[in-house]
N, C-alpha and C positions, 0 to 999 in steps of 0.2 A: 504494500500500500504506500504510494508515494504522493497522494493527493493532499490538498490543503483546504482551508475554509472557502476559498473562492471556487471550489467545485460546486458549491451551492449556487444555482442560477440566480443572478441578480445581486449577489453580494460582491462588493468591491472592498479591498483592504489597502490602506495606505499608511506608511510610516513617516514620521519626522524624527531624525536622529541627530544628536549632538554628541559625538564621541569625545570631544575635548572636555566637555562638562559631564559626560557620562549620564546622560538623561535623554528622554524622548517620549513620544506618544504614538499610539496606533489607533486609527479610526476604522470602524467597520461600517460601510455605507450600505443601507438597505435599498431595495428597489424603490422607485420613485413614489409608489403608493404607500410605502412603509411596510413594516412586518410586525406580526404579533410577537410580544416579548414577555418573558418572565425572568425572575431573578431569585437567587437564594444566597444569603450571606451567612457563612459559617464561622469566619474568623471573628475574634473579639476586639479587633482594633481597626474597623473599616473606615474608609473615606470614600463617600459616594455622593452622587447627585442624581436627582430624578428617579430614584428607585421606589419611592413610596407610591408613585402613580402606576407602577407595574403590579400592584396588588390587584388580584382579579376583580375585586369589588369596585375599583376606581373606573372613572368614565372613559379615559383615553384608551383606545384599543390598539393603536399602532405606534411604533417608534420609527424614527428615520435614520438613526445612526446609533452606534455604541462607541464610546471613547474610553480607551484605557491609557493611563498616563503615569509617568514617573513624576517626581517633584513633590511627593507628599501632598498635603492638602492644597498647596499652591497650584499643583498640576490640574486641579479641577477647572481652572480658568481656560484650559485648552478647549473645553466643550463650547465656550463662547465662539471660538473661531469656526468650529464645525457648524454651529447654528448659523453663523453669518454666511458660510458657503451654501448651506442648504436653502437659506432664504433667497439667495441669489439664483438658485435653481428652481425657485417657486415650489419648494417642497415643505410640507408642514401640516399641522393640524388646523383645519379650517375653522376659524372663529367667527366668520362673517365680516370681519373688518381687516383681518390679516391672517396669513398662514404662519403658525408658530411651530418651528421644528422641535421635535421631541428627541433629546439626546441624553439618555442615561449615561453616566460616567462613573468610573472608579479609579482610584489611584493606588500606587505603591510607593514605598519609601526607598529612595536611592540617593539621598542627600549626603550619605557618608562616603560615597565614591565620586571622584571628580570634583566638581564645584557645587557647593550647597547654595550659592547665590544665583545659579542659573537653573530655571525650571521651565517646563513647557507652559506656554501662555496662549492667548488667543491666536497670535500669529502662527504658532506651532501647530495648533489644531487646524487652522485654515490650510497650512502647507501640507499637512497629512492628507486632507481631503483632495487637494490638487494632485497629490501623488497616487491617489487610490486607483486601483485597476482590478480587472478580473484575472490578471496574471497570477501564477503560483505565488503564495505568500513568502516573502523573504523571511528567513528564520535566523535565530542566533542573537547576537548583540546589536539589535536594531530596535527602533521604535520604543515601545514601553519597556522592552527588555534590555535597553542599552546599558543601563547602570545596575541591572538586577543582579543580585547575589543570592547565595544559599549556604546552608551549613554554618550558621553564625553563632551557635551556642558556645564555641570556644573563642569568640571574639572575631571581629572583622578581619584581623590579620591572618586568621586561619580559615577564612571563608573561600568559596569558589564562585565562579561566574554562573549566573543563570541567564535567561534570555527568553526569546519568543520561539514557540514551536507550534506546529499545526499538523493535522491529519484528517483524512476523510475516508469514507467507505460508501460504495454503491451497493444498495441492498436489493436491487431488482425492481422492475416495474417503474423505473425512473426515479425511485426514491434515493436520496443522498443525505447522509448525516456527516457532520464535520465538527471539528473543534479547533480552537486557537487558544493558546495560553501564554501568559507572561509569568515566568517562574522567578519569584523573589522570596523564597521560603526561608524561615529560620531553621528548618529541618534539612535532612539529607534527601537526595533523590536516589531511589533504589530501583533495581530491576524487579518488576512484579513477579516474574516467573521464578527467579532464583533467590530473591531477597538480598542480593549482593548490592552494596553501596556503590553507585556509579560516580557520584559527586557529593561532597558534604564537608562537614567540619573536619579539619586536619589536625594532626598532632605536630609537635615541633620537629619530629623526625621525618615528617612527610606522609606518614600513613593516615588512614581514616580514624578519627577518634570515636565515631558512632554517637550521634546526637542523643539517642535514647539512653545510652550509658551515661553521658554527661548529665542529662536531665535527671536521671534517677539518683545521681550521686550528689546533687546540690539542691538546696532549698530554692523555691521559686523567687524569693526576694533578691537573690543574688543575680537574677537575670533582668531586673527591672529596667536596666539601660537599653534593653532590646525592645521594649514595648513600643508598638507602632512602627517599627523599623523594617518591616518585612512585607508580607502579603503577596499571595498568588492570585492573579486575575485571569478569568477565562470567559470565552464565548463559545457556546455550542449551538448548532443550527441544523435545521432540516428543511427541505422543500416540501413540507407536509402541511396539511390543514389542521391547526391546533387552536384551541381557545387559550385565553390568558391563563386560566387555571391549569390547563394541560401543559402549557409552556413552563409554568412554575414547577410542575411535577418533574419535567425533564431537567430543569436546572438543579433541583434537589437530588435527583438520581445521579446526575453527572458528577457531583462532588465525590462520589465513590471512586472515580478515576483519580482524583487528587490523593485520596487516602491510600490507593494502591501504589502510588509512585513517589510519595513524599512522606517522610517519617521523622518527627511527629508532624501532624497537620492540624489546622484549626485551633491553634493555641491562642493564649491571651496576647501573644506577641504578633499575631498575624491578623489580617483583615480579609481573609479569603472570600472571594465573591465570584459567582458563576452566573452569567446571563444566558438565556436561551432565546433563540429566534426561530420563528416559523414563517416561511416565506412563500409557501405554495398551496396547492389545492389537492395534493395526493393524500388520500385517507390512509392513516397509519396510527396504530395504538401508541399513545405516549409512553407506555411502559417499554415497548420495543425501542423507541427512539432514545429514551433515557438510558437503557441498558447499553446500547451501542455507543451513545455519547460518552458514557463512563469509560468504556474501553478506549475510545479514541482520545479522550482527555489524558488518560495515563500514557498513551503512546506519544501524544504531543509534548508532555513533560519531558520524556526521554529525548525526543528530537530537539527540544530547546537546549538542553545541556550539551548534547553532542554537537550542536551547531554553534554554540557560544564560543567567543574569542576572549582571551585574557585582556583585561583592560585596567589601567591604573594600578598595576601591581596585584590584581586579583586574578589568579590563574584559572584556566579552563581545563576541561578533561584532556583536550589535545596537548596543552602545555605540560601536563603531568604524565602524559602517555599512559593513562589508565584505560583509554578506549582507542579504537582504531579511527574514530572520527564520526562525522554526522551521518554517514551512509552505512554504518556497520550494523544497523538494525534490519 
């Protein structure tokens, strides 16, 4: 499986990347008419925008883009740029006096890498929209994953690079399910099949420290400096016909993919958030889509760390020769 999120008809993905400052943002543009969306937040330190309206009981039924950004809470401003671009394209929720683009957004913390005073802003969000296309999604240290790191329970000096990853699957009858993730976890990334650590917290001698062992050996208050400095963000999608409630079910089920590939996950130091998009008219049970989305999200996490490049002194899998590279899966 070599596909990415743009295998879903109508979805375009664009990155804005600042490698010098180690930050960026990623926009997922929906079809012009919008897409049904759901969200599920599992981490305990989230930074989000426009997620309340995704509640199935709320009025608005479609969103027009999803924005994932670095820059901590500052990065939520990038959604303003996406709104401006969408307004110029005459896309949005019709109010009778103006079309208002609906752009849910979520951020991750990357201020400890590169420059803390440079964050994605409205201009960055606009640029990501200009760069968006239906081409295969660029993966690794790009967009929202530019400054992403993982394995931080031993301190940032022993962390490794995270990044953006994506995967898709064709299920037959024209149905496609896909996932995109920006991996910025406090925990380690593991191979779901073997349980082997692929990237994570390192020891001074260069080996893996095993974040679960670190966590078990220390009291939580010793990790308070990590609070809010992580967060894995994801979007899963299908060209299926789903209600907002069903899309929410898909988002909830997709979190299982993060749990299979990241350990520990959903901690008080993370703001893990998964959005789900439904863009089509193909009838399909949400339980099937959610189960496949979870598999694809786990795969996307692995692809993210295998495609990542070392940046600002934070090594990648390739730098440490612990893997053969992004195409070894």
